[in-house]
VEXKE-860515 format. One record per residue (C-alpha): residue number from 1; residue in three letters; x, y, z. Coordinates in nm, 3 decimals, decimal comma, padded with zeros to 5 digits. Each point is the difference from the previous one (the first is absolute). Last residue first. Layout:
<kolnus>
num: NUM	residuo: ALA	X: X	Y: Y	Z: Z
...
</kolnus>
This chain:
<kolnus>
num: 200	residuo: ALA	X: -03,330	Y: -00,940	Z: 02,795
num: 199	residuo: LYS	X: -00,307	Y: 00,154	Z: -00,131
num: 198	residuo: SER	X: 00,074	Y: 00,285	Z: 00,280
num: 197	residuo: GLN	X: 00,333	Y: 00,047	Z: -00,151
num: 196	residuo: ASN	X: -00,071	Y: 00,050	Z: -00,373
num: 195	residuo: SER	X: -00,283	Y: 00,239	Z: 00,157
num: 194	residuo: ASN	X: 00,270	Y: 00,190	Z: 00,169
num: 193	residuo: LEU	X: 00,255	Y: 00,004	Z: -00,282
num: 192	residuo: THR	X: -00,275	Y: 00,119	Z: -00,242
num: 191	residuo: LYS	X: -00,118	Y: 00,326	Z: 00,230
num: 190	residuo: LEU	X: 00,434	Y: 00,062	Z: 00,095
num: 189	residuo: ALA	X: 00,026	Y: 00,026	Z: -00,389
num: 188	residuo: GLY	X: -00,288	Y: 00,212	Z: -00,075
num: 187	residuo: ARG	X: 00,025	Y: 00,210	Z: 00,235
num: 186	residuo: THR	X: 00,391	Y: 00,058	Z: -00,031
num: 185	residuo: TYR	X: -00,070	Y: 00,039	Z: -00,386
num: 184	residuo: VAL	X: -00,284	Y: 00,259	Z: 00,066
num: 183	residuo: VAL	X: 00,235	Y: 00,178	Z: 00,217
num: 182	residuo: LEU	X: 00,287	Y: -00,041	Z: -00,243
num: 181	residuo: ALA	X: -00,223	Y: 00,166	Z: -00,267
num: 180	residuo: ALA	X: -00,073	Y: 00,325	Z: 00,241
num: 179	residuo: ILE	X: 00,332	Y: 00,088	Z: 00,080
num: 178	residuo: ALA	X: 00,115	Y: -00,081	Z: -00,427
num: 177	residuo: LEU	X: -00,328	Y: 00,263	Z: -00,099
num: 176	residuo: ALA	X: 00,164	Y: 00,275	Z: 00,226
num: 175	residuo: VAL	X: 00,358	Y: -00,059	Z: -00,061
num: 174	residuo: THR	X: -00,146	Y: 00,022	Z: -00,405
num: 173	residuo: ILE	X: -00,189	Y: 00,273	Z: 00,036
num: 172	residuo: TRP	X: 00,363	Y: 00,156	Z: 00,144
num: 171	residuo: LEU	X: 00,173	Y: -00,112	Z: -00,321
num: 170	residuo: LEU	X: -00,314	Y: 00,105	Z: -00,247
num: 169	residuo: LEU	X: 00,079	Y: 00,369	Z: 00,139
num: 168	residuo: LEU	X: 00,374	Y: -00,070	Z: -00,054
num: 167	residuo: ASP	X: -00,036	Y: -00,061	Z: -00,308
num: 166	residuo: ILE	X: -00,254	Y: 00,299	Z: -00,035
num: 165	residuo: THR	X: 00,318	Y: 00,227	Z: 00,106
num: 164	residuo: VAL	X: -00,194	Y: 00,183	Z: 00,313
num: 163	residuo: GLY	X: -00,093	Y: 00,343	Z: 00,152
num: 162	residuo: PHE	X: -00,361	Y: -00,156	Z: -00,059
num: 161	residuo: LEU	X: -00,001	Y: -00,102	Z: -00,305
num: 160	residuo: CYS	X: 00,371	Y: 00,065	Z: -00,241
num: 159	residuo: VAL	X: 00,101	Y: -00,024	Z: -00,332
num: 158	residuo: ASN	X: 00,174	Y: 00,290	Z: 00,063
num: 157	residuo: GLY	X: 00,220	Y: -00,007	Z: -00,316
num: 156	residuo: ALA	X: 00,322	Y: 00,025	Z: 00,163
num: 155	residuo: LEU	X: -00,134	Y: -00,292	Z: 00,263
num: 154	residuo: LEU	X: -00,124	Y: -00,210	Z: -00,251
num: 153	residuo: SER	X: 00,288	Y: 00,027	Z: -00,218
num: 152	residuo: PRO	X: 00,259	Y: -00,127	Z: 00,269
num: 151	residuo: HIS	X: -00,263	Y: -00,257	Z: 00,107
num: 150	residuo: PHE	X: -00,017	Y: -00,149	Z: -00,358
num: 149	residuo: PHE	X: 00,139	Y: -00,372	Z: 00,161
num: 148	residuo: SER	X: -00,263	Y: 00,104	Z: 00,286
num: 147	residuo: LEU	X: -00,273	Y: -00,082	Z: -00,270
num: 146	residuo: LEU	X: 00,049	Y: -00,375	Z: 00,009
num: 145	residuo: LEU	X: 00,026	Y: -00,053	Z: 00,367
num: 144	residuo: SER	X: -00,299	Y: 00,236	Z: 00,030
num: 143	residuo: ALA	X: -00,170	Y: -00,200	Z: -00,210
num: 142	residuo: ILE	X: 00,105	Y: -00,370	Z: 00,092
num: 141	residuo: PHE	X: -00,119	Y: 00,102	Z: 00,376
num: 140	residuo: PHE	X: -00,332	Y: 00,100	Z: -00,127
num: 139	residuo: VAL	X: -00,051	Y: -00,345	Z: -00,142
num: 138	residuo: GLN	X: 00,115	Y: -00,180	Z: 00,229
num: 137	residuo: ALA	X: -00,189	Y: 00,218	Z: 00,278
num: 136	residuo: THR	X: -00,291	Y: -00,128	Z: -00,203
num: 135	residuo: LYS	X: 00,078	Y: -00,378	Z: -00,004
num: 134	residuo: GLY	X: 00,097	Y: 00,061	Z: 00,408
num: 133	residuo: TRP	X: -00,344	Y: 00,128	Z: 00,070
num: 132	residuo: TYR	X: -00,206	Y: -00,242	Z: -00,202
num: 131	residuo: ASN	X: 00,193	Y: -00,303	Z: 00,144
num: 130	residuo: SER	X: 00,252	Y: -00,201	Z: -00,059
num: 129	residuo: TYR	X: -00,038	Y: -00,355	Z: 00,074
num: 128	residuo: VAL	X: 00,076	Y: -00,239	Z: 00,282
num: 127	residuo: VAL	X: 00,099	Y: -00,359	Z: -00,061
num: 126	residuo: VAL	X: 00,009	Y: -00,219	Z: 00,292
num: 125	residuo: GLY	X: 00,187	Y: -00,354	Z: 00,062
num: 124	residuo: LYS	X: 00,099	Y: 00,130	Z: 00,301
num: 123	residuo: SER	X: 00,372	Y: 00,007	Z: -00,151
num: 122	residuo: LEU	X: -00,200	Y: 00,255	Z: -00,229
num: 121	residuo: MET	X: -00,115	Y: 00,238	Z: 00,301
num: 120	residuo: TYR	X: 00,357	Y: 00,030	Z: 00,063
num: 119	residuo: MET	X: 00,099	Y: 00,121	Z: -00,294
num: 118	residuo: GLY	X: -00,266	Y: 00,226	Z: -00,064
num: 117	residuo: GLY	X: 00,064	Y: 00,190	Z: 00,338
num: 116	residuo: PHE	X: 00,343	Y: -00,029	Z: -00,085
num: 115	residuo: PHE	X: -00,046	Y: 00,207	Z: -00,369
num: 114	residuo: MET	X: -00,276	Y: 00,190	Z: 00,147
num: 113	residuo: ILE	X: 00,191	Y: 00,132	Z: 00,306
num: 112	residuo: LEU	X: 00,299	Y: 00,027	Z: -00,285
num: 111	residuo: GLU	X: -00,292	Y: 00,263	Z: -00,186
num: 110	residuo: LYS	X: -00,105	Y: 00,168	Z: 00,258
num: 109	residuo: ALA	X: 00,336	Y: 00,074	Z: 00,142
num: 108	residuo: ALA	X: 00,140	Y: 00,149	Z: -00,344
num: 107	residuo: VAL	X: -00,295	Y: 00,232	Z: -00,004
num: 106	residuo: VAL	X: 00,017	Y: 00,159	Z: 00,277
num: 105	residuo: ALA	X: 00,339	Y: 00,003	Z: -00,017
num: 104	residuo: ILE	X: 00,022	Y: 00,203	Z: -00,325
num: 103	residuo: ALA	X: -00,281	Y: 00,188	Z: 00,090
num: 102	residuo: ALA	X: 00,230	Y: 00,135	Z: 00,305
num: 101	residuo: TRP	X: 00,299	Y: 00,019	Z: -00,231
num: 100	residuo: PRO	X: -00,153	Y: 00,314	Z: -00,222
num: 99	residuo: PHE	X: 00,043	Y: -00,100	Z: -00,345
num: 98	residuo: VAL	X: 00,173	Y: 00,241	Z: -00,202
num: 97	residuo: GLY	X: 00,309	Y: 00,028	Z: 00,209
num: 96	residuo: ILE	X: 00,275	Y: -00,153	Z: -00,231
num: 95	residuo: ILE	X: 00,027	Y: -00,280	Z: 00,289
num: 94	residuo: ALA	X: -00,384	Y: -00,050	Z: -00,012
num: 93	residuo: GLN	X: -00,050	Y: -00,051	Z: -00,400
num: 92	residuo: CYS	X: 00,247	Y: -00,241	Z: 00,010
num: 91	residuo: VAL	X: -00,175	Y: -00,172	Z: 00,341
num: 90	residuo: MET	X: -00,361	Y: -00,026	Z: -00,207
num: 89	residuo: ALA	X: 00,198	Y: -00,145	Z: -00,343
num: 88	residuo: THR	X: 00,197	Y: -00,260	Z: 00,255
num: 87	residuo: VAL	X: -00,401	Y: -00,084	Z: 00,163
num: 86	residuo: VAL	X: -00,123	Y: -00,079	Z: -00,326
num: 85	residuo: MET	X: 00,224	Y: -00,183	Z: -00,120
num: 84	residuo: LEU	X: 00,102	Y: -00,192	Z: 00,336
num: 83	residuo: LYS	X: -00,412	Y: -00,084	Z: -00,036
num: 82	residuo: ASP	X: -00,055	Y: -00,095	Z: -00,332
num: 81	residuo: ALA	X: 00,311	Y: -00,239	Z: 00,072
num: 80	residuo: LEU	X: -00,183	Y: -00,128	Z: 00,293
num: 79	residuo: PRO	X: -00,305	Y: 00,011	Z: -00,169
num: 78	residuo: ASP	X: 00,151	Y: -00,253	Z: -00,278
num: 77	residuo: PHE	X: 00,232	Y: -00,169	Z: 00,225
num: 76	residuo: LEU	X: -00,203	Y: -00,193	Z: 00,227
num: 75	residuo: LYS	X: -00,271	Y: -00,175	Z: -00,242
num: 74	residuo: GLY	X: 00,227	Y: 00,019	Z: -00,271
num: 73	residuo: PHE	X: 00,244	Y: -00,251	Z: 00,206
num: 72	residuo: ASP	X: -00,272	Y: -00,227	Z: 00,105
num: 71	residuo: THR	X: -00,097	Y: -00,052	Z: -00,424
num: 70	residuo: ILE	X: -00,265	Y: 00,123	Z: -00,205
num: 69	residuo: GLN	X: 00,095	Y: -00,123	Z: -00,332
num: 68	residuo: ASN	X: -00,335	Y: -00,058	Z: -00,129
num: 67	residuo: LEU	X: 00,087	Y: 00,135	Z: -00,329
num: 66	residuo: LYS	X: -00,325	Y: 00,256	Z: 00,026
num: 65	residuo: ARG	X: 00,017	Y: 00,086	Z: 00,396
num: 64	residuo: ALA	X: 00,432	Y: -00,004	Z: -00,010
num: 63	residuo: LEU	X: -00,052	Y: 00,247	Z: -00,325
num: 62	residuo: MET	X: -00,228	Y: 00,283	Z: 00,159
num: 61	residuo: GLY	X: 00,166	Y: -00,049	Z: 00,368
num: 60	residuo: ASP	X: 00,405	Y: 00,060	Z: -00,212
num: 59	residuo: PHE	X: -00,240	Y: 00,265	Z: -00,234
num: 58	residuo: MET	X: -00,071	Y: 00,298	Z: 00,210
num: 57	residuo: ASP	X: 00,269	Y: 00,004	Z: 00,259
num: 56	residuo: THR	X: 00,258	Y: 00,008	Z: -00,362
num: 55	residuo: ILE	X: -00,225	Y: 00,282	Z: -00,090
num: 54	residuo: SER	X: 00,120	Y: 00,181	Z: 00,337
num: 53	residuo: ALA	X: 00,357	Y: -00,094	Z: -00,053
num: 52	residuo: VAL	X: 00,010	Y: 00,147	Z: -00,317
num: 51	residuo: ALA	X: -00,131	Y: 00,313	Z: 00,151
num: 50	residuo: PHE	X: 00,191	Y: 00,052	Z: 00,309
num: 49	residuo: VAL	X: 00,278	Y: -00,033	Z: -00,292
num: 48	residuo: VAL	X: -00,193	Y: 00,269	Z: -00,215
num: 47	residuo: LEU	X: 00,029	Y: 00,219	Z: 00,301
num: 46	residuo: ALA	X: 00,333	Y: -00,035	Z: 00,135
num: 45	residuo: ALA	X: 00,042	Y: 00,147	Z: -00,389
num: 44	residuo: ILE	X: -00,274	Y: 00,257	Z: 00,065
num: 43	residuo: LYS	X: 00,155	Y: 00,158	Z: 00,300
num: 42	residuo: ASP	X: -00,106	Y: 00,359	Z: -00,038
num: 41	residuo: GLN	X: 00,276	Y: 00,207	Z: 00,034
num: 40	residuo: ASP	X: 00,075	Y: 00,232	Z: 00,385
num: 39	residuo: ARG	X: 00,146	Y: -00,330	Z: 00,170
num: 38	residuo: PRO	X: 00,265	Y: -00,051	Z: -00,266
num: 37	residuo: THR	X: -00,030	Y: -00,338	Z: -00,172
num: 36	residuo: ASN	X: 00,252	Y: -00,272	Z: 00,123
num: 35	residuo: PHE	X: -00,217	Y: -00,080	Z: 00,281
num: 34	residuo: PHE	X: -00,300	Y: -00,119	Z: -00,202
num: 33	residuo: VAL	X: 00,202	Y: -00,204	Z: -00,257
num: 32	residuo: VAL	X: 00,234	Y: -00,241	Z: 00,321
num: 31	residuo: VAL	X: -00,312	Y: -00,032	Z: 00,186
num: 30	residuo: PHE	X: -00,223	Y: -00,115	Z: -00,277
num: 29	residuo: VAL	X: 00,311	Y: -00,244	Z: -00,112
num: 28	residuo: PRO	X: 00,007	Y: -00,122	Z: 00,379
num: 27	residuo: ILE	X: -00,368	Y: -00,097	Z: -00,017
num: 26	residuo: LEU	X: -00,008	Y: -00,139	Z: -00,366
num: 25	residuo: VAL	X: 00,201	Y: -00,268	Z: 00,107
num: 24	residuo: LEU	X: -00,327	Y: -00,135	Z: 00,232
num: 23	residuo: ARG	X: -00,240	Y: 00,096	Z: -00,289
num: 22	residuo: LEU	X: 00,181	Y: -00,218	Z: -00,236
num: 21	residuo: MET	X: -00,017	Y: -00,289	Z: 00,275
num: 20	residuo: THR	X: -00,426	Y: 00,073	Z: -00,008
num: 19	residuo: LEU	X: 00,046	Y: -00,079	Z: -00,413
num: 18	residuo: ALA	X: 00,213	Y: -00,267	Z: 00,038
num: 17	residuo: ASN	X: -00,273	Y: -00,142	Z: 00,224
num: 16	residuo: PRO	X: -00,265	Y: 00,092	Z: -00,267
num: 15	residuo: ILE	X: 00,181	Y: -00,170	Z: -00,293
num: 14	residuo: ASN	X: 00,134	Y: -00,372	Z: 00,167
num: 13	residuo: TRP	X: 00,288	Y: -00,126	Z: 00,193
num: 12	residuo: VAL	X: -00,121	Y: -00,006	Z: 00,396
num: 11	residuo: ASN	X: -00,131	Y: -00,324	Z: -00,049
num: 10	residuo: THR	X: 00,092	Y: -00,127	Z: 00,383
num: 9	residuo: PHE	X: 00,207	Y: 00,314	Z: 00,183
num: 8	residuo: LEU	X: -00,305	Y: 00,036	Z: 00,270
num: 7	residuo: LYS	X: -00,066	Y: -00,388	Z: 00,016
num: 6	residuo: ARG	X: 00,375	Y: -00,053	Z: 00,139
num: 5	residuo: PHE	X: -00,055	Y: 00,297	Z: 00,247
num: 4	residuo: ARG	X: -00,305	Y: -00,204	Z: 00,089
num: 3	residuo: GLU	X: 00,149	Y: -00,321	Z: 00,025
num: 2	residuo: LYS	X: 00,286	Y: 00,165	Z: 00,201
num: 1	residuo: MET	X: -00,195	Y: 00,155	Z: 00,261
</kolnus>
């Protein structure tokens, strides 16, 4: 365990990992900015912080590959920082009544199961990659999250379909896709694990 911990924090200081750390630092900044904006106003400042964090997520992985600076720290904390930022934004929107808690619970549970499931599979020497359903769900989720920063304007302008604003409609589509992604991910992980055990 000590050796794994030591290896995790070896060669940490590089540009990709610095961007990952910046994203972690931006999480409390986002929360402060978000709740300092009145509920009935579009939260543009919070959106800017979220966008900056998202940009660091896009560049850290790309730079890690290009500069050959892929580390165990980055493998663990890059996706963790991404999930924490997204879940934080979700919870903030739920606290002010934009996102329903039921949808948040489903998406958060799915992310936690996939994160810890991925860590378990990795400990068994198996890498289970994200599937089509998961990637599609992520696109819809980011779209709904970005639009949620303009929820007051969407509500005031009656920008709705089927009686709900566009951001909430996309969120519920995300919930359905997230459940499908989890089912496909679990089936694939179990199939791979059973196959490896049969060969052993």
